[in-house]
C-alpha distance (Angstrom), angle and dihedral (degrees) to the residues before:
residue distance angle dihedral
X1 . . .
X2 3.85 . .
X3 3.77 92.0 .
X4 3.73 91.2 48.1
X5 3.76 91.4 52.5
X6 3.84 93.9 46.7
X7 3.80 91.9 53.7
X8 3.81 94.4 61.1
X9 3.79 100.2 116.4
X10 3.81 93.1 -174.3
X11 3.78 90.2 91.8
X12 3.78 92.9 65.2
X13 3.74 90.0 49.9
X14 3.73 91.7 51.7
X15 3.81 92.4 51.7
X16 3.79 92.5 50.4
X17 3.77 96.5 43.8
X18 3.84 93.1 44.9
X19 3.79 89.2 48.6
X20 3.82 91.5 60.8
X21 3.77 95.1 58.1
X22 3.83 108.2 31.5
X23 3.79 111.6 101.4
X24 3.81 100.3 173.6
X25 3.75 126.0 71.4
X26 3.79 142.6 164.8
X27 3.69 108.4 -113.5
X28 3.80 120.2 -132.1
X29 3.84 116.9 -84.8
X30 3.74 122.0 -113.9
X31 3.81 108.4 -83.8
X32 3.81 90.0 -138.8
X33 3.85 117.7 76.4
X34 3.84 123.5 -178.5
X35 3.78 130.1 -168.8
X36 3.74 95.4 -127.1
X37 3.81 146.8 17.1
X38 3.81 90.3 -95.1
X39 3.78 87.4 69.0
X40 3.82 94.4 -122.8
X41 3.87 131.4 135.0
X42 3.89 93.7 34.5
X43 3.67 140.9 173.1
X44 3.76 131.0 -156.4
X45 3.76 133.5 -165.5
X46 3.86 135.1 162.2
X47 3.76 129.8 -87.7
X48 3.88 88.7 -92.0
X49 3.80 91.6 55.6
X50 3.83 94.5 -121.6
X51 3.74 136.7 72.0
X52 3.84 118.1 -147.1
X53 3.86 92.2 -93.1
X54 3.84 92.5 44.9
X55 3.79 93.7 -119.0
X56 3.81 125.8 135.5
X57 3.80 111.4 -140.5
X58 3.75 123.3 -131.2
X59 3.80 135.2 -145.4
X60 3.77 133.2 -178.4
X61 3.75 94.6 -132.9
X62 3.86 141.2 -9.4
X63 3.75 125.3 -141.3
X64 3.81 128.1 -156.1
X65 3.84 109.9 -157.4
X66 3.85 116.6 -167.0
X67 3.84 96.8 -169.0
X68 3.82 141.9 28.9
X69 3.81 89.2 -108.4
X70 3.76 92.2 56.8
X71 3.85 89.6 47.1
X72 3.78 91.2 52.4
X73 3.80 88.6 52.8
X74 3.84 93.4 50.0
X75 3.82 93.7 48.2
X76 3.84 92.4 46.0
X77 3.81 89.8 52.9
X78 3.81 92.8 51.0
X79 3.76 91.1 43.9
X80 3.80 92.5 50.9
X81 3.81 92.7 48.2
X82 3.79 93.0 39.4
X83 3.88 91.8 -124.0
X84 3.87 119.6 162.0
X85 3.76 114.6 -116.0
X86 3.84 137.3 -162.7
X87 3.79 129.3 -174.2
X88 3.86 120.1 -130.9
X89 3.78 130.1 -166.9
X90 3.78 131.9 -147.0
X91 3.74 96.8 -96.7
X92 3.88 103.3 20.2
X93 3.73 96.4 -145.1
X94 3.83 99.8 168.0
X95 3.78 112.7 109.8
X96 3.85 99.1 -153.2
X97 3.82 121.8 69.5
X98 3.77 95.9 -93.1
X99 3.84 92.0 132.9
X100 3.71 97.9 48.7
X101 3.85 119.0 109.2
X102 3.74 116.8 -135.9
X103 3.85 91.6 -100.1
X104 3.76 142.7 -27.4
X105 3.83 91.2 -66.8
X106 3.79 90.8 65.1
X107 3.81 124.4 94.8
X108 3.82 133.9 -134.1
X109 3.75 126.2 -137.7
X110 3.78 111.5 -160.5
X111 3.85 122.8 -156.6
X112 3.75 91.2 -155.9
X113 3.83 92.9 117.1
X114 3.82 97.1 35.6
X115 3.77 84.7 85.4
X116 3.80 105.2 123.4
X117 3.81 130.2 115.8
X118 3.77 102.7 -125.3
X119 3.82 101.6 -168.4
X120 3.75 141.5 -13.9
X121 3.86 117.5 -159.5
X122 3.80 107.5 -163.2
X123 3.80 93.1 -175.1
X124 3.74 95.0 51.1
X125 3.84 92.4 35.4
X126 3.84 94.5 -129.6
X127 3.79 133.3 128.2
X128 3.84 123.9 -159.7
X129 3.80 116.9 -151.4
X130 3.75 139.8 179.8
X131 3.78 109.7 -116.9
X132 3.81 97.0 -106.6
X133 3.79 93.8 59.4
X134 3.85 111.7 120.3
X135 3.73 128.1 -127.9
X136 3.74 87.2 -116.1
X137 3.79 91.3 58.8
X138 3.83 91.2 47.3
X139 3.79 92.8 52.4
X140 3.81 92.0 47.4
X141 3.80 98.0 44.8
X142 3.81 91.9 45.3
X143 3.82 93.9 49.7
X144 3.80 91.7 49.4
X145 3.80 86.4 62.0
X146 3.91 94.8 44.2
X147 3.84 91.2 -103.3
X148 3.84 137.5 116.7
X149 3.76 143.8 -162.8
X150 3.83 97.1 -133.2
X151 3.78 104.7 -150.9
X152 3.84 123.1 32.8
X153 3.81 142.9 151.2
X154 3.86 114.4 -83.9
X155 3.85 92.5 -121.9
X156 3.86 113.5 70.9
X157 3.75 96.9 -163.1
X158 3.74 93.1 92.8
X159 3.81 128.0 102.4
X160 3.77 124.1 -128.2
X161 3.86 90.3 -119.8
X162 3.83 90.3 50.6
X163 3.82 94.2 45.8
X164 3.84 93.8 53.1
X165 3.79 92.3 39.1
X166 3.84 92.4 61.1
X167 3.85 101.9 25.0
X168 3.76 97.1 -110.4
X169 3.77 114.9 -171.5
X170 3.77 150.4 174.1
X171 3.79 125.2 -140.6
X172 3.80 128.9 -79.7
X173 3.79 141.5 104.7
X174 3.87 89.7 -150.5
X175 3.79 134.1 99.1
X176 3.74 113.8 -7.4
X177 3.81 90.1 -21.2
X178 3.80 136.2 -102.2
X179 3.81 101.9 -64.4
X180 3.80 116.8 104.4
X181 3.81 91.6 -142.1
X182 3.74 93.0 64.3
X183 3.86 87.6 65.2
X184 3.81 93.0 55.0
X185 3.79 114.1 110.3
X186 3.83 99.1 173.5
X187 3.71 137.4 20.7
X188 3.86 128.2 -171.9
X189 3.75 110.3 -159.5
X190 3.82 129.7 -179.8
X191 3.76 114.2 -141.9
X192 3.78 138.7 173.3
X193 3.76 117.1 -93.6
X194 3.80 141.0 166.2
X195 3.79 131.1 -79.2
X196 3.82 90.7 -88.2
X197 3.76 88.8 68.8
X198 3.74 95.8 38.2
X199 3.81 90.9 -98.4
X200 3.88 93.5 -70.7
X201 3.76 135.0 62.9
X202 3.79 135.8 -168.5
X203 3.83 111.9 -134.5
X204 3.80 117.8 -163.1
X205 3.73 108.0 -155.1
X206 3.80 130.6 -169.0
X207 3.81 137.5 133.9
X208 3.79 89.8 -61.6
X209 3.84 90.2 72.2
X210 3.83 92.8 36.8
X211 3.85 100.4 172.0
X212 3.78 95.3 51.9
X213 3.89 89.5 41.6
X214 3.74 93.5 53.5
X215 3.80 90.3 50.7
X216 3.79 94.1 49.2
X217 3.75 97.2 48.6
X218 3.89 88.9 74.8
X219 3.79 107.7 15.0
X220 3.81 109.2 146.3
X221 3.78 86.3 -132.5
X222 3.88 94.3 -75.1
X223 3.76 99.2 118.4
X224 3.82 98.2 60.0
X225 3.79 135.4 -84.0
X226 3.76 120.6 -39.1
X227 3.79 107.9 -135.1
X228 3.82 102.1 176.8
X229 3.77 138.4 11.6
X230 3.79 129.1 -164.3
X231 3.84 117.4 -156.0
X232 3.76 132.1 -166.5
X233 3.72 114.3 -126.8
X234 3.78 137.0 -176.2
X235 3.87 135.9 -145.0
X236 3.85 112.8 -71.0
X237 3.78 115.8 -98.9
X238 3.75 142.2 177.0
X239 3.77 132.0 -104.0
X240 3.77 136.1 -158.3
X241 3.83 117.3 -147.8
X242 3.82 130.0 -168.4
X243 3.73 128.2 168.4
X244 3.82 114.3 -146.9
X245 3.81 121.4 -168.9
X246 3.91 116.4 -144.3
X247 3.72 139.4 165.4
X248 3.84 111.4 -92.1
X249 3.81 91.4 -135.4
X250 3.87 93.2 108.6
X251 3.81 94.8 26.2
X252 3.90 91.3 119.7
X253 3.75 91.4 52.7
X254 3.86 95.7 44.3
X255 3.80 102.7 41.7
X256 3.81 99.4 82.8
X257 3.79 97.9 41.9
X258 3.80 90.7 45.4
X259 3.83 90.4 56.8
X260 3.72 90.3 52.8
X261 3.80 94.5 45.8
X262 3.80 99.1 56.1
X263 3.83 126.3 42.0
X264 3.75 99.0 -142.6
X265 3.80 98.8 28.1
X266 3.81 123.7 154.6
X267 3.84 132.4 159.9
X268 3.80 129.4 -142.7
X269 3.78 106.9 -154.3
X270 3.92 123.9 -158.3
X271 3.87 101.5 -172.1
X272 3.81 98.2 -178.8
X273 3.85 88.5 51.5
X274 3.90 91.1 46.6
X275 3.80 86.0 -129.2
X276 3.77 137.8 124.5
X277 3.76 128.9 -168.4
X278 3.84 111.3 -144.7
X279 3.75 117.5 -157.0
X280 3.78 108.3 -145.6
X281 3.73 101.1 -162.3
X282 3.78 128.0 162.6
X283 3.77 145.3 146.7
X284 3.74 119.0 -90.1
X285 3.88 131.7 -171.0
X286 3.77 112.6 -70.5
X287 3.75 91.7 -120.8
X288 3.84 92.7 59.2
X289 3.82 110.3 123.2
X290 3.73 116.7 -109.5
X291 3.89 143.3 89.6
X292 3.80 100.4 -160.4
X293 3.82 124.8 170.0
X294 3.74 133.4 -155.2
X295 3.77 114.1 -149.6
X296 3.82 99.9 163.2
X297 3.81 108.1 -137.8
X298 3.82 97.9 -134.4
X299 3.82 89.8 53.5
X300 3.86 94.0 53.0
X301 3.79 125.3 98.2
X302 3.82 109.0 -80.0
X303 3.84 127.9 -162.6
X304 3.81 110.4 -104.3
X305 3.72 92.7 -138.8
X306 3.83 91.6 55.2
X307 3.85 90.0 47.7
X308 3.80 90.3 50.3
X309 3.84 91.4 51.6
X310 3.80 90.8 49.1
X311 3.76 92.5 51.3
X312 3.84 91.8 46.6
X313 3.81 87.0 52.5
X314 3.74 93.4 49.9
X315 3.74 92.8 46.1
X316 3.80 91.8 51.2
X317 3.84 90.5 49.3
X318 3.70 91.0 53.3
X319 3.77 95.1 43.9
X320 3.81 95.3 49.2
X321 3.81 94.9 38.1
X322 3.81 90.2 -118.5
X323 3.81 100.0 169.3
X324 3.79 95.8 160.9
X325 3.79 89.8 54.6
X326 3.85 92.1 52.7
X327 3.79 89.8 49.3
X328 3.83 93.0 50.7
X329 3.79 92.5 48.9
X330 3.78 89.4 46.0
X331 3.74 92.9 53.3
X332 3.77 94.0 45.7
X333 3.80 92.6 49.0
X334 3.74 94.6 49.5
X335 3.76 92.8 45.3
X336 3.84 92.8 51.1
X337 3.76 90.0 47.5
X338 3.75 91.8 52.5
X339 3.84 93.9 45.4
X340 3.80 87.9 49.4
X341 3.88 90.2 51.4
X342 3.82 86.6 -120.7
X343 3.82 89.2 -80.2
X344 3.76 101.0 -44.0
X345 3.87 117.1 140.0
X346 3.75 127.5 -173.2
X347 3.85 93.1 -136.8
X348 3.75 106.3 12.7
X349 3.79 92.5 -88.8
X350 3.83 113.4 57.2
X351 3.72 139.5 12.2
X352 3.81 112.6 -123.6
X353 3.76 101.5 167.0
X354 3.76 146.4 -60.0
X355 2.91 140.7 -31.8
X356 3.83 97.8 54.7
X357 3.83 106.6 -160.3
X358 3.77 123.9 -170.0
X359 3.73 147.4 128.7
X360 3.80 116.1 -63.9
X361 3.74 94.4 -116.5
X362 3.81 91.2 59.5
X363 3.81 94.9 48.8
X364 3.85 108.3 35.3
X365 3.85 103.9 75.7
X366 3.77 142.3 8.9
X367 3.83 143.2 -165.6
X368 3.86 111.8 138.9
X369 3.82 90.3 158.7
X370 3.83 86.7 75.6
X371 3.83 97.1 51.8
X372 3.70 110.5 69.6
X373 3.84 137.1 76.3
X374 3.76 126.0 -96.4
X375 3.87 115.0 -67.4
X376 3.85 97.7 175.9
X377 3.80 90.4 -95.5
X378 3.85 92.0 -66.8
X379 3.88 84.3 134.0
X380 3.86 126.1 16.8
X381 3.78 143.2 154.4
X382 3.69 105.5 -64.9
X383 3.84 94.8 -113.1
X384 3.78 97.1 46.5
X385 3.83 104.7 142.3
X386 3.75 94.3 -147.5
X387 3.75 91.2 73.1
X388 3.78 136.2 45.8
X389 3.82 96.8 -93.2
X390 3.72 141.5 117.0
X391 3.82 113.8 -17.5
X392 3.87 112.3 177.6
X393 3.77 149.5 146.0
X394 3.84 126.9 -125.0
X395 3.72 131.3 -147.9
X396 3.81 109.1 -169.6
X397 3.75 123.9 170.2
X398 3.84 141.3 144.5
X399 3.80 123.3 -120.7
X400 3.79 119.0 -162.5
X401 3.82 115.6 -100.5
X402 3.77 86.8 -123.3
X403 3.89 90.5 61.3
X404 3.79 101.6 30.1
X405 3.82 95.9 95.8
X406 3.84 91.1 56.5
X407 3.79 92.4 47.5
X408 3.85 91.9 49.9
X409 3.81 90.3 49.5
X410 3.75 91.4 50.2
X411 3.76 90.6 56.7
X412 3.78 90.3 48.2
X413 3.82 87.8 53.5
X414 3.80 89.5 54.5
X415 3.84 89.7 50.2
X416 3.76 90.0 51.3
X417 3.83 89.8 53.7
X418 3.80 93.9 42.2
X419 3.81 109.1 22.6
X420 3.87 97.1 -174.2
X421 3.77 96.2 36.3
X422 3.85 94.9 107.7
X423 3.75 102.0 40.1
X424 3.82 86.4 105.8
X425 3.71 93.9 65.1
X426 3.76 92.5 47.0
X427 3.82 88.1 62.9
X428 3.86 83.2 67.0
X429 3.83 92.1 47.9
X430 3.72 98.4 -88.0
X431 3.79 127.7 -98.8
X432 3.79 114.4 -22.8
X433 3.83 110.5 -148.0
X434 3.77 117.9 -163.3
X435 3.79 131.8 176.1
X436 3.86 122.1 -117.7
X437 3.82 131.4 177.4
X438 3.78 135.4 -146.8
X439 3.86 113.2 -79.4
X440 3.73 135.3 -154.1
X441 3.80 90.3 -136.2
X442 3.74 111.0 107.6
X443 3.77 92.8 -129.7
X444 3.76 94.0 33.2
X445 3.75 127.6 103.2
X446 3.73 112.7 -52.9
X447 3.85 100.6 -150.4
X448 3.85 140.3 -5.8
X449 3.74 106.2 -62.3
X450 3.75 147.4 158.9
X451 3.86 116.7 -113.8
X452 3.79 117.1 -140.9
X453 3.81 114.4 -155.0
X454 3.77 111.2 -167.2
X455 3.82 122.4 -179.9
X456 3.80 124.4 -175.1
X457 3.77 147.6 162.8
X458 3.76 121.2 -67.1
X459 3.79 122.2 -168.5
X460 3.70 123.8 -134.0
X461 3.83 85.4 -131.3
X462 3.80 109.3 73.1
X463 3.82 90.9 -153.6
X464 3.86 93.4 54.6
X465 3.82 113.5 103.3
X466 3.76 116.9 -144.4
X467 3.82 122.9 -127.4
X468 3.74 108.4 -80.9
X469 3.73 91.9 8.0
X470 3.85 89.2 163.1
X471 3.84 94.9 56.5
X472 3.79 94.7 55.5
X473 3.79 92.4 43.5
X474 3.74 90.8 50.8
X475 3.81 93.8 49.8
X476 3.81 89.1 48.7
X477 3.87 90.3 52.3
X478 3.73 95.0 42.6
X479 3.76 90.5 52.8
X480 3.83 99.8 43.6
X481 3.76 100.5 35.2
X482 3.78 111.4 19.6
X483 3.83 93.7 44.3
X484 3.83 97.7 25.3
X485 3.82 96.2 -118.2
X486 3.76 119.6 -170.5
X487 3.83 112.3 -130.6
X488 3.84 120.3 -132.9
X489 3.76 105.0 -106.3
X490 3.79 93.2 -138.0
X491 3.81 97.4 48.3
X492 3.84 139.5 40.5
X493 3.68 143.2 71.2
X494 3.91 122.4 -83.9
X495 3.81 96.4 -94.0
X496 3.82 92.2 62.5
X497 3.83 89.3 65.5
X498 3.84 96.5 52.2
X499 3.76 105.0 130.6
X500 3.75 93.0 -14.3
X501 3.84 94.8 142.9
X502 3.86 87.7 68.6
X503 3.72 90.9 65.1
X504 3.88 95.6 62.1
X505 3.80 111.7 82.0
X506 3.76 90.8 -160.2
X507 3.82 98.6 47.0
X508 3.85 92.1 116.4
X509 3.84 89.8 54.0
X510 3.72 89.6 52.1
X511 3.77 93.9 48.8
X512 3.84 90.0 48.9
X513 3.78 90.0 57.8
X514 3.80 90.6 45.0
X515 3.77 90.4 55.0
X516 3.86 88.6 48.4
X517 3.77 93.9 50.6
X518 3.77 101.6 37.6
X519 3.78 111.7 14.7
X520 3.85 90.4 167.9
X521 3.80 94.0 52.6
X522 3.85 91.5 -126.7
X523 3.82 90.4 151.2
X524 3.81 94.1 43.6
X525 3.79 130.4 87.5
X526 3.77 137.7 -172.3
X527 3.78 89.4 -92.8
X528 3.87 96.9 53.0
X529 3.88 89.8 42.2
X530 3.70 89.1 54.9
X531 3.81 97.9 48.6
X532 3.81 89.7 45.3
X533 3.84 91.5 53.7
X534 3.86 93.4 -114.9
X535 3.87 89.4 116.5
X536 3.74 134.4 17.8
X537 3.71 128.0 -119.6
X538 3.74 116.0 71.7
X539 3.79 88.9 150.3
X540 3.77 125.4 64.4
X541 3.74 118.7 -145.4
X542 3.77 115.3 -149.3
X543 3.88 139.1 116.8
X544 3.81 108.3 -56.0
X545 3.80 94.4 6.5
X546 3.82 94.0 134.7
X547 3.88 91.5 55.7
X548 3.92 89.1 63.0
X549 3.78 95.0 38.6
X550 3.76 92.4 -111.6
X551 3.81 90.4 124.9
X552 3.80 143.8 5.4
X553 3.75 104.3 -110.8
X554 3.83 117.0 -108.2
X555 3.81 96.7 164.5
X556 3.86 134.8 29.9
X557 3.84 93.2 -107.7
X558 3.81 88.5 66.7
X559 3.81 86.1 67.2
X560 3.83 120.7 36.2
X561 3.78 114.5 -90.6
X562 3.78 91.9 178.2
X563 3.81 88.3 67.3
X564 3.77 94.9 41.5
X565 3.84 99.1 -96.2
X566 3.81 116.3 131.2
X567 3.84 133.2 172.4
X568 3.79 109.5 -98.2
X569 3.80 139.5 155.3
X570 3.81 120.0 -86.3
X571 3.81 121.2 -92.5
X572 3.85 97.8 -118.2
X573 3.90 101.3 2.5
X574 3.77 101.1 60.5
X575 3.83 92.1 -172.3
X576 3.76 89.5 63.1
X577 3.87 118.2 97.4
X578 3.78 111.4 -154.3
X579 3.78 139.8 168.7
X580 3.78 105.2 -106.3
X581 3.73 129.7 -178.3
X582 3.85 107.7 -118.5
């Protein structure tokens, strides 16, 4: 009976159909909660309601500056009293614990109200922003003035401070590349200082002070608080988008050339279906007819009742081992997304066919589930932790273009051995592959690469293995360790950051600037010290730790022997250690 219920694919159809018509939504709640109106005794989590180790971080107090002057005063006070500080954003989208103070005595500074556009210079094609300004605001303000930020993340609920703090990016091999921080021309950052400077100092960074600038462009928040950012823009333009479905049989051979052929190319890969969706996306003349809009379906408001039904189905499939049910739902979901053009419309209302042509600002980023007024959680973003909705983990890393063919072929070998092993990720729209280029930022991308973004089921029970646990763990370890993949700073489980500092050729230069800006380590935490190689211990060893990506298993207890999962070598990468069902 349970399997019969879990195989009902109608639920997925309802979610997708409802998502195309709902226009109201309950926005996400503030990730910071305090026990009183004085904003003391506070907790912070991320937008998914759970960090990789399932802890909720604490802070003694949270401050909400509305100007750089107030920000300086707050940093000076913390510096004088030697209090640990972390910076939080409106939506707190980073998966790792970058926003967590060292302990409950630390404080939080939120950029929620540092949300103003300071200046836009049409002649110089620049825009100056406070650090809490969202990508949506940037896109809208630039387009009003006939300008555009060319390459951006696909989700517009990110702040400019958060984007450059974690190296957020879009997809291209053109221009300066797809990372937002490579379009930054100036950063104002408030850092701790000594009594001669009043315990805080505003640094103004640009290419004139190159070393500090390259450190600040991707800083993980350990240099101080970014107060303002100036971005270089370009004249607004139009794009033409067509999605083309192909067999993945030659994906490894095609992936590099495809990225060079199309300016905004990306690929969604469905390995169990042996299918890849190529996004043919290029600029077209500004006078080309078309007013297309991209409102990506998974980022739209979704009925809470439908999300709950989807999650119940997924839980049942996992509990009963219903692999065929997961594969059917995955195929149905991806087919409907393709037939719905993923949320593209030719005129902002309906999709009539490819190509979809429109202005860049209407196509580059989505997130309409953030935009509406409260509707009592009748509809929400799909991952809103207040409802029974999506609950997942993400493994996101970049593999050098010179190695990417071999990595893709390794995944295909795993699919040959276990044909249904990756149906679970296809329920989350498969593997998103985006192009990134080498960056001058010390903690930016080291070479031209392909970013693999993999989202998959996470149980509410930390000791519950997922179906084909071993396949996903092996892919993660192949990408990160066999091919030296660089993890996205704002995503991933702990294991992806094991030894990551060794992969950055300029890590010592970054640490030198860090010491100069914050010699007391007030903006650092155990987590940031671990990923930067200052301290050991990124992984956490305990029963079941490998199931959550907190460790690579080295003994059976790191998996769950009581449920038949033991630590074993990988199927094709024998150096991998994964939790396999025996």
